LUMBAMAR-762986 format. One line per 8 residues: for each residue x, y, z of C-alpha. Coordinates in pm, whole numbers. Example, Ala and Ser with C-alpha at 12.3 -4.5 7.8 and 13.67 -1.06 7.14 Angstrom:
<recs>
1230 -450 780; 1367 -106 714
</recs>
This chain:
<recs>
-292 15659 -12718; -305 15922 -12443; 26 16088 -12320; 3 16033 -11936; 226 16209 -11641; 189 16023 -11388; -171 16077 -11274; -238 15914 -10936
-477 15951 -10701; -432 15684 -10423; -105 15601 -10280; 226 15371 -10327; 557 15299 -10199; 700 15555 -10495; 439 15788 -10386; 526 15819 -10042
870 15887 -10146; 772 16153 -10393; 584 16370 -10197; 834 16393 -9914; 1108 16497 -10147; 817 16761 -10320; 774 16870 -9979; 1119 16906 -9933
1228 17104 -10272; 1055 17400 -10427; 806 17336 -10676; 890 17492 -11002; 624 17795 -11033; 446 17877 -11375; 306 18231 -11426; -41 18264 -11377
-261 18571 -11297; -536 18570 -11043; -824 18508 -11307; -660 18171 -11335; -534 18268 -11709; -151 18330 -11830; 5 18655 -11805; 10 18918 -12138
153 19210 -12231; -70 19523 -12196; -191 19669 -12507; -139 20061 -12326; 154 20118 -12144; 113 20087 -11745; 154 20402 -11539; 163 20295 -11178
295 19956 -11188; 543 20053 -11458; 722 19717 -11346; 503 19502 -11514; 468 19746 -11814; 610 19454 -12113; 470 19139 -11894; 249 19082 -11607
-131 19049 -11496; -239 19398 -11557; -414 19563 -11863; -414 19957 -11831; -772 20017 -11679; -654 19761 -11398; -341 19960 -11342; -551 20267 -11304
-815 20095 -11054; -443 20004 -10807; -361 20405 -10886; -671 20511 -10680; -656 20276 -10472; -301 20399 -10406; -399 20763 -10354; -748 20646 -10108
-495 20473 -9888; -232 20715 -9906; -492 20970 -9792; -456 20863 -9434; -102 20960 -9390; 47 21251 -9251; 368 21359 -9481; 601 21139 -9250
372 20842 -9302; 338 20884 -9655; 707 20904 -9665; 766 20612 -9488; 461 20386 -9666; 451 20494 -10027; 694 20245 -10180; 531 19978 -9964
176 19998 -10046; 274 20052 -10389; 458 19749 -10426; 199 19564 -10238; -84 19672 -10466; 139 19587 -10787; 211 19256 -10721; -188 19199 -10846
-1 19270 -11144; 284 19013 -11128; 365 18759 -11365; 322 18485 -11075; 29 18643 -10864; -137 18357 -10844; 158 18199 -10666; 222 18544 -10446
-152 18538 -10315; -183 18167 -10291; -442 18135 -10573; -330 17858 -10785; -574 17617 -10613; -905 17746 -10695; -1055 17585 -10399; -842 17787 -10133
-924 18154 -10000; -721 18385 -10221; -466 18599 -9996; -550 18969 -9923; -137 19031 -9895; 83 18828 -10130; 324 18663 -9958; 631 18864 -9841
971 18705 -9767; 1081 18789 -9416; 1367 19005 -9450; 1105 19202 -9647; 830 19179 -9423; 1083 19295 -9124; 1124 19611 -9306; 752 19662 -9364
621 19578 -9018; 938 19843 -8861; 815 20151 -9119; 484 20064 -9208; 248 19832 -9016; 21 20090 -8982; -111 20034 -9336; -244 19677 -9306
-583 19790 -9177; -591 19986 -9493; -434 19734 -9728; -678 19404 -9630; -987 19335 -9425; -875 19049 -9290; -973 18990 -8916; -679 18785 -8855
-408 19047 -8960; -544 19271 -8668; -476 19030 -8418; -115 18982 -8567; 48 19286 -8676; 130 19411 -8346; 386 19118 -8307; 621 19085 -8592
752 18753 -8585; 371 18631 -8587; 272 18898 -8844; 585 18783 -9070; 466 18414 -9044; 102 18461 -9163; 251 18684 -9426; 495 18399 -9493
432 18156 -9819; 419 17777 -9784; 777 17758 -10038; 972 18046 -9918; 1209 18034 -10173; 963 18241 -10399; 779 18526 -10207; 793 18908 -10251
1038 19038 -10307; 1265 18788 -10371; 1088 18573 -10677; 1128 18919 -10889; 1511 18851 -10851; 1546 18510 -10913; 1674 18481 -11260; 1533 18107 -11333
1172 18245 -11305; 1242 18563 -11534; 1496 18371 -11802; 1246 18333 -12094; 929 18446 -11960; 641 18499 -12113; 840 18271 -12398; 672 17922 -12515
864 17675 -12272; 1120 17442 -12422; 1316 17159 -12263; 1684 17057 -12321; 1580 16909 -12601; 1384 17174 -12760; 1072 17057 -12707; 771 17306 -12709
554 17247 -12372; 186 17359 -12476; -128 17231 -12365; -478 17186 -12468; -807 17226 -12408; -1088 16971 -12493; -1370 17109 -12749; -1518 16799 -12824
-1532 16430 -12776; -1751 16057 -12863; -1683 16146 -13208; -1611 15809 -13515; -1309 15918 -13696; -1325 16310 -13648; -1186 16380 -13961; -1250 16713 -14061
-1363 17024 -13855; -1410 17368 -14038; -1635 17677 -14033; -1870 17882 -14254; -1718 18170 -14174; -2059 18375 -14193; -1973 18542 -13831; -2148 18291 -13670
-1832 18122 -13491; -2022 17767 -13565; -1755 17494 -13624; -1884 17180 -13829; -1729 16809 -13750; -1743 16564 -13969; -1719 16213 -13929; -1594 15930 -14139
-1926 15761 -14121; -2061 16034 -14329; -2225 16264 -14079; -2107 16625 -13973; -2206 16796 -13684; -2283 17129 -13629; -2129 17323 -13247; -2221 17628 -13123
-1986 17854 -12998; -2071 17750 -12653; -1976 17381 -12759; -2296 17241 -12799; -2418 17024 -13033; -2732 17017 -13232; -2872 16716 -13179; -2979 16668 -13541
-2650 16628 -13800; -2620 16901 -14012; -2528 16657 -14300; -2599 16260 -14322; -2532 16053 -14624; -2405 15748 -14426; -2633 15587 -14659; -2398 15723 -14923
-2046 15685 -14795; -1876 15366 -14839; -1635 15309 -14531; -1633 14992 -14306; -1542 14959 -13916; -1207 14821 -13992; -943 15017 -13810; -727 15222 -14027
-1005 15190 -14313; -896 15547 -14578; -1241 15535 -14759; -1524 15702 -14631; -1634 16126 -14571; -1269 16263 -14602; -1346 16641 -14688; -1534 16960 -14652
-1531 17314 -14709; -1764 17598 -14714; -1750 17845 -15004; -1629 18209 -14960; -1955 18355 -14968; -2140 18104 -14844; -2329 18369 -14625; -2493 18449 -14929
-2510 18147 -15136; -2526 17853 -14873; -2299 17639 -15085; -2053 17390 -14951; -1842 17095 -15063; -1775 16736 -15018; -1480 16489 -15081; -1668 16083 -15018
-1555 15738 -15114; -1859 15574 -15295; -1944 15247 -15464; -2062 15246 -15816; -2174 14861 -15978; -1824 14707 -15870; -1645 14979 -15890; -1504 15244 -15617
-1490 15610 -15691; -1440 15904 -15491; -1688 16199 -15547; -1691 16569 -15506; -2035 16720 -15454; -2211 17017 -15379; -2439 17129 -15139; -2660 17373 -15041
-2776 17467 -14695; -3173 17455 -14613; -3379 17767 -14687; -3609 17666 -14392; -3324 17586 -14134; -2978 17741 -14134; -2858 17410 -13952; -2961 17184 -14227
-2827 17087 -14529; -3076 16993 -14800; -2996 16660 -14893; -3164 16686 -15216; -2932 16963 -15352; -2604 16762 -15419; -2443 16772 -15780; -2209 16599 -15825
-1913 16770 -15946; -1679 16522 -16020; -1619 16115 -15996; -1289 15978 -16024; -1257 15561 -16005; -974 15440 -15744; -812 15108 -15875; -733 15052 -15474
-903 15100 -15163; -650 15322 -15024; -495 15626 -15077; -785 15818 -15119; -678 16177 -15074; -937 16345 -14947; -907 16763 -14908; -1130 17009 -15007
-999 17397 -14951; -1074 17704 -15117; -773 17924 -15169; -723 18280 -15152; -797 18328 -15569; -1150 18141 -15461; -1093 17880 -15657; -1198 17544 -15513
-879 17287 -15462; -916 16920 -15469; -596 16663 -15319; -636 16343 -15487; -438 16014 -15387; -214 15828 -15637; -454 15533 -15666; -323 15303 -15405
-133 14989 -15383; 215 15005 -15294; 462 15225 -15542; 228 15382 -15750; 224 15103 -15996; -37 15215 -16257; 153 15282 -16580; 463 15342 -16717
577 15628 -16447; 228 15578 -16252; -28 15755 -16216; 128 16071 -15963; 371 16170 -16292; 99 16136 -16513; -98 16449 -16612; -373 16291 -16812
-464 16096 -16488; -664 16264 -16208; -500 16092 -15907; -233 16181 -15728; -254 16573 -15813; -360 16890 -15686; -687 16989 -15917; -812 17357 -15916
-1160 17431 -16055; -1391 17730 -16068; -1767 17682 -15921; -1863 18013 -15925; -2174 18088 -16125; -2255 17718 -16177; -2646 17736 -16183; -2663 17722 -16552
-2451 17539 -16813; -2112 17356 -16680; -2141 17275 -16292; -1734 17388 -16292; -1520 17588 -16509; -1106 17563 -16551; -942 17866 -16416; -779 18039 -16709
-433 18027 -16540; -469 17656 -16477; -93 17575 -16555; -215 17251 -16784; -512 17398 -16943; -384 17417 -17264; -158 17142 -17273; -316 16863 -17481
-178 16557 -17286; -272 16714 -16961; -618 16761 -16793; -706 17096 -16749; -790 17065 -16399; -429 16974 -16295; -273 17245 -16082; 18 17046 -15972
122 16682 -15969; 343 16416 -15837; 157 16367 -15482; 123 16036 -15323; -146 16087 -15077; -145 16422 -14938; -381 16401 -14570; -466 16746 -14443
-363 17044 -14604; -442 17443 -14515; -447 17798 -14641; -215 18043 -14434; -396 18364 -14311; -91 18510 -14338; 51 18743 -14015; -158 18966 -13889
16 19278 -13910; 261 19238 -14217; 28 19002 -14416; 328 18787 -14459; 290 18435 -14606; -92 18471 -14674; -221 18214 -14956; 13 17959 -14871
-58 17622 -14927; 77 17350 -14652; 61 16996 -14696; 112 16632 -14530; 206 16414 -14763; 227 16072 -14678; 554 15844 -14764; 570 15479 -14863
802 15311 -14654; 1078 15547 -14574; 952 15953 -14523; 685 16148 -14458; 689 16540 -14571; 543 16869 -14557; 524 17079 -14885; 358 17433 -15007
179 17375 -15287; 280 17633 -15628; 97 17631 -15921; 271 17375 -16216; 517 17208 -16019; 600 16845 -15984; 617 16662 -15624; 844 16401 -15716
662 16105 -15667; 723 15802 -15704; 1055 15954 -15858; 1123 16103 -15495; 997 16007 -15130; 1088 16313 -14920; 1441 16417 -15017; 1515 16064 -15115
1482 15872 -15407; 1233 15593 -15425; 1240 15493 -15815; 1611 15562 -15834; 1566 15536 -16265; 1303 15770 -16232; 1444 15975 -15994; 1803 16035 -16196
1560 16196 -16464; 1696 16501 -16589; 1350 16620 -16679; 1217 16540 -16344; 1222 16896 -16189; 1046 16811 -15863; 1036 17042 -15616; 1172 16911 -15280
971 16957 -14928; 1019 17202 -14636; 1066 16908 -14440; 1082 16502 -14392; 1127 16315 -14105; 1177 15927 -14103; 972 15640 -14052; 1170 15588 -13705
941 15915 -13607; 653 15803 -13744; 449 15657 -14022; 163 15858 -14146; 175 16282 -14147; -105 16447 -14078; -66 16841 -14216; -161 17101 -14006
-180 17467 -14006; 24 17760 -13976; -94 17948 -13636; -246 18292 -13714; -483 18324 -13389; -522 18589 -13146; -522 18413 -12848; -153 18299 -12825
101 18551 -12958; 393 18344 -12921; 256 18054 -13130; 211 18323 -13457; 384 18187 -13746; 442 17850 -13643; 318 17536 -13840; 177 17270 -13607
107 16927 -13766; 159 16516 -13656; 158 16184 -13744; -115 15958 -13739; 60 15636 -13614; 319 15757 -13341; 82 16032 -13223; 416 16293 -13222
277 16668 -13269; 523 16844 -13446; 605 17214 -13515; 775 17398 -13810; 911 17774 -13811; 1016 17968 -14077; 1380 18144 -14059; 1290 18477 -14228
1670 18523 -14281; 1746 18210 -14494; 1384 18061 -14556; 1455 17749 -14398; 1213 17579 -14189; 1326 17505 -13798; 1175 17164 -13647; 1041 17178 -13283
871 16889 -13136; 563 16967 -12960; 537 16836 -12594; 264 16823 -12364; 344 17068 -12057; 379 16875 -11736; 424 16965 -11382; 249 17282 -11322
275 17424 -11648; -98 17332 -11735; -204 17412 -11400; -523 17631 -11570; -899 17540 -11516; -1018 17386 -11808; -667 17254 -11959; -525 16907 -12002
-182 16752 -12115; -265 16453 -12288; -466 16310 -12595; -530 15996 -12797; -268 15890 -13023; -388 15865 -13358; -372 16222 -13491; -648 16251 -13807
-669 16590 -13891; -634 16981 -13784; -826 17245 -13778; -883 17663 -13743; -1187 17817 -13616; -1351 18146 -13780; -1104 18362 -13497; -769 18174 -13597
-758 17920 -13332; -597 17585 -13384; -740 17274 -13313; -668 16912 -13393; -863 16574 -13367; -729 16293 -13232; -903 15920 -13147; -833 15598 -12932
-942 15323 -13193; -903 15472 -13540; -1213 15301 -13671; -1537 15477 -13837; -1752 15341 -13564; -1542 15350 -13224; -1672 15662 -13057; -1351 15767 -12923
-1266 16075 -13129; -1195 16382 -12919; -1139 16739 -13047; -862 16915 -12868; -776 17301 -12884; -383 17436 -12886; -328 17639 -12588; 18 17824 -12504
26 17865 -12118; 334 18130 -12114; 155 18422 -12262; -210 18508 -12389; -351 18795 -12577; -419 19121 -12354; -764 19112 -12221; -1024 19243 -12446
-776 19229 -12745; -930 18880 -12886; -1310 18972 -12838; -1578 18881 -13113; -1969 18898 -13115; -2114 18577 -13303; -2409 18636 -13497; -2691 18477 -13377
-2817 18153 -13487; -3144 17988 -13496; -3186 17662 -13356; -3456 17444 -13427; -3327 17151 -13305; -3213 17015 -12951; -2896 17105 -12774; -2669 16883 -12626
-2463 17049 -12365; -2061 16983 -12418; -1952 16794 -12117; -1548 16715 -12059; -1439 16401 -12065; -1065 16459 -12077; -864 16551 -11726; -492 16680 -11654
-267 16413 -11548; -6 16460 -11283; -24 16428 -10914; -241 16632 -10702; -209 16789 -10343; -389 16912 -10120; -424 17304 -10140; -276 17508 -9871
-393 17842 -9802; -196 18134 -9598; -137 18035 -9230; -245 17664 -9303; 68 17492 -9241; 104 17334 -8903; 464 17214 -8785; 300 17048 -8553
112 16778 -8744; 191 16467 -8910; 114 16604 -9277; 253 16315 -9412; 47 16065 -9192; -266 16273 -9301; -192 16223 -9651; -157 15861 -9654
-475 15831 -9458; -645 16084 -9706; -480 15853 -10001; -552 15549 -9870; -293 15262 -9763; -97 15129 -10060; -138 14779 -10217; 198 14637 -10230
275 14395 -10486; 580 14230 -10553; 626 14095 -10954; 741 13764 -11064; 1113 13698 -10977; 1160 13631 -11358; 1064 14011 -11433; 1219 14238 -11206
1565 14370 -11269; 1869 14253 -11096; 1908 14518 -10860; 1716 14549 -10539; 1425 14808 -10479; 1564 15151 -10302; 1392 15127 -9967; 1195 15456 -9845
1324 15403 -9482; 919 15359 -9352; 825 15084 -9171; 692 14810 -9373; 797 14956 -9740; 1126 14747 -9757; 1086 14435 -9960; 1275 14133 -9849
1499 13958 -10137; 1408 13606 -10183; 1659 13351 -10137; 1818 13168 -10449; 1695 12838 -10473; 1954 12728 -10686; 2318 12891 -10792; 2178 12941 -11173
1791 13063 -11152; 1628 12853 -11468; 1571 13077 -11812; 1286 13307 -11782; 978 13185 -12017; 932 13359 -12387; 769 13659 -12301; 854 13791 -11953
963 14126 -11892; 1171 14338 -11689; 1215 14688 -11639; 1593 14840 -11690; 1765 15154 -11692; 1760 15482 -11504; 1486 15506 -11217; 1422 15101 -11245
1542 15074 -10867; 1201 15203 -10795; 1057 14883 -10883; 766 15049 -11113; 920 15240 -11363; 1214 15155 -11629; 1314 15086 -12017; 1111 14749 -12120
1337 14449 -12191; 1199 14151 -12310; 1310 13752 -12319; 1209 13541 -12646; 1422 13332 -12826; 1663 13285 -12554; 1787 13626 -12530; 1674 13989 -12344
1634 14237 -12522; 1437 14561 -12581; 1116 14745 -12738; 1117 15040 -13012; 855 15292 -12903; 727 15293 -13268; 371 15260 -13199; 382 15203 -12834
84 15328 -12673; -57 15303 -12320; -241 14970 -12410; 114 14824 -12461; 225 14955 -12125; -78 14774 -11967; 24 14450 -12081; 370 14545 -11916
243 14679 -11595; -16 14378 -11544; 255 14139 -11652; 459 14279 -11385; 203 14263 -11105; 109 14607 -11095; -280 14703 -11121; -243 14915 -11466
-4 15154 -11649; 27 15517 -11578; 255 15648 -11911; 382 15487 -12192; 724 15617 -12196; 923 15682 -12545; 1251 15831 -12653; 1478 15640 -12442
1326 15830 -12155; 1496 15537 -11916; 1829 15509 -12112; 1948 15303 -12448; 2014 14922 -12376; 2279 14935 -12588; 2422 14596 -12496; 2117 14386 -12660
1933 14343 -12933; 1615 14542 -13017; 1325 14206 -13037; 1032 14381 -13083; 892 14691 -13369; 536 14825 -13399; 351 14636 -13118; -20 14721 -13135
-183 14576 -12810; -539 14591 -12708; -466 14548 -12371; -573 14249 -12227; -313 13989 -12377; -71 13840 -12185; 251 13931 -12283; 404 14197 -12614
443 13859 -12759; 82 13822 -12802; 31 14149 -12941; 48 14250 -13322; 413 14323 -13402; 693 14319 -13662; 819 13983 -13653; 1079 13878 -13392
1422 14058 -13415; 1252 14284 -13680; 1262 14641 -13678; 1319 14978 -13836; 1430 15157 -13526; 1727 15210 -13317; 1819 15207 -12933; 1743 15615 -12904
1371 15480 -12922; 1352 15211 -12622; 1027 15241 -12478; 926 15240 -12118; 677 15255 -11863; 566 15391 -11554; 360 15162 -11386; 86 15192 -11076
-187 15044 -10828; -386 15344 -10838; -756 15364 -10921; -664 15584 -11205; -386 15342 -11336; -460 15255 -11704; -436 15418 -11984
</recs>
């Protein structure tokens, strides 16, 4: 799934109506500087443009440049002229420092000319013209200004912005714009609006991205098949894989196969010893195992592993093909941590209490071993402070136990200033059938499985055992939100200061991005969902606001910036995996603050240049430069001509809502209702769909309702993807889907039963009943999860 937000190029009746409305109402602005990046907090206090010393688009050097320009301009005035013009010249120059500089200078569209003077409000422009019009020749070299500066009306019309509500100085005093300026934008439900940057694509189930911490700022992406690719800081990829153990790795092309290459980490002293560690599935005879091995980098090529250097540290029998764990990482203590699954099947049925509670088994555990100085003697040693090192009934490798299938763990780098939180290990532990959880790993602790799932008891008898002494998760969520947690990272990077301390994670099945932030006073972790920015929020060069559904893993680069990997098809052979970088569009670090110089990389393999494939979703309007809008031009007709005449498609009568579509009041756009052939229409066929709820009267969007078993009902949004939406929209007669809507976006169908849940379509089925689903009437959700769609006829329709 990708989360689409109405990406439209060709026209439809709805789009024309929307464009008319958009033309007549102010656009919601977003902060943006003239370099097309978010504003920032200057590291050194501004002296000249002091109104923007806390937040804006100028650092100290730019502030001083503007001051120099001010003195140069004012040197052309006598005392009287200086008194009249100084404040105006200063204010106009300093708008380059405004958080909304890109808007004021008409630079939001990179294809249009940038204004030389910011857009002015009429009253302010009139005063400026009256007192200081002589300054124009020093402020701007625009030849058109010289032609109109003698006429106040012409001048102010030329300097006026297209949307006059957001001109200078009114934009400064607009409380709607100044409120929460510089903070992460969130909607009424607390969902944080962030953006993404595509980093790599064409990957087959990318399940790990790591760095070597060697100063080169390379990153290495592992595919489930057993390939690891090396990427340079410019995102070009080496043609020859860094590691290729595909012949040894056990996996398949089945969607959802949990076996394969599962984990990769570099030794903390990799720069000196060239060691790395991998975790993968193997088949030995008729047995399936997980193997943890040590490799060394080639002595001849820093971008190639010496495949003959493998030394197997551990092999653990897997009684089933699922719950294989897979994380390997080094803690701040320098030891190697290994995270194993409970052995598979359901409910950890192995032994009296299951593998996870059995400290003599290596499955369902967090293991900790010492791999330093292992050239001679044992391949690993037991750290002397391992909690069960001297227990006769426990494996000495065990560091923590009672885990089900921890999928993706990370070490917190700590607050950049205070170091608070440094060394904490966060893990997402996949649940059985009710709850997913996030844990912080502590030495010797029991994480409850199979006695407990999340905060709830799973094995009630074992849960009631007073000796359990398990530690509760910091957060757990029910399966109506998602069914397979993917653990993430605490953001500690430099580029996005607002995100510091936020733990971001996701769900593989639902595609939901989520975040937790600790309340330092109470220790409670507060939850916020993460949404993709809509409208202009992500309208920066290179940013996108959509991603594939199946969130496989999270990562951080050598500088601490945050990434995640997801795929459209969760198969080890499907090249639909993408690596995304998380971006906060509301604020960046000050220029130069995050600068680093990567060490040189000697490349022997051919480099493959990165080619982005993803695009920003949303409506694109033609850009307007200053004085470009002519009231005598029929702009709407020009837009229709540019986009092309829409194709009108009338959905079948059995699938439309009971209300007539709203007229756009343009000739030929109104559809005539068909005369009823009988007083009582025949019942629709099983699988027929209709759109209902808020906005359905527009004809192309609404809550999905399906007819089956003699009744109409709703569809739950668990696993609701663009492919599901495609089936609905094509069934309704549209060319494709623009959005798969979730969380009852078009209202809740309280009067109807929920008929379908866990729907999984390929996009080619005739109806939702032909797709995989939990069974007619079987569901684990409520009406606040009613699914919806937005359909369209544009060439880009299709999710």
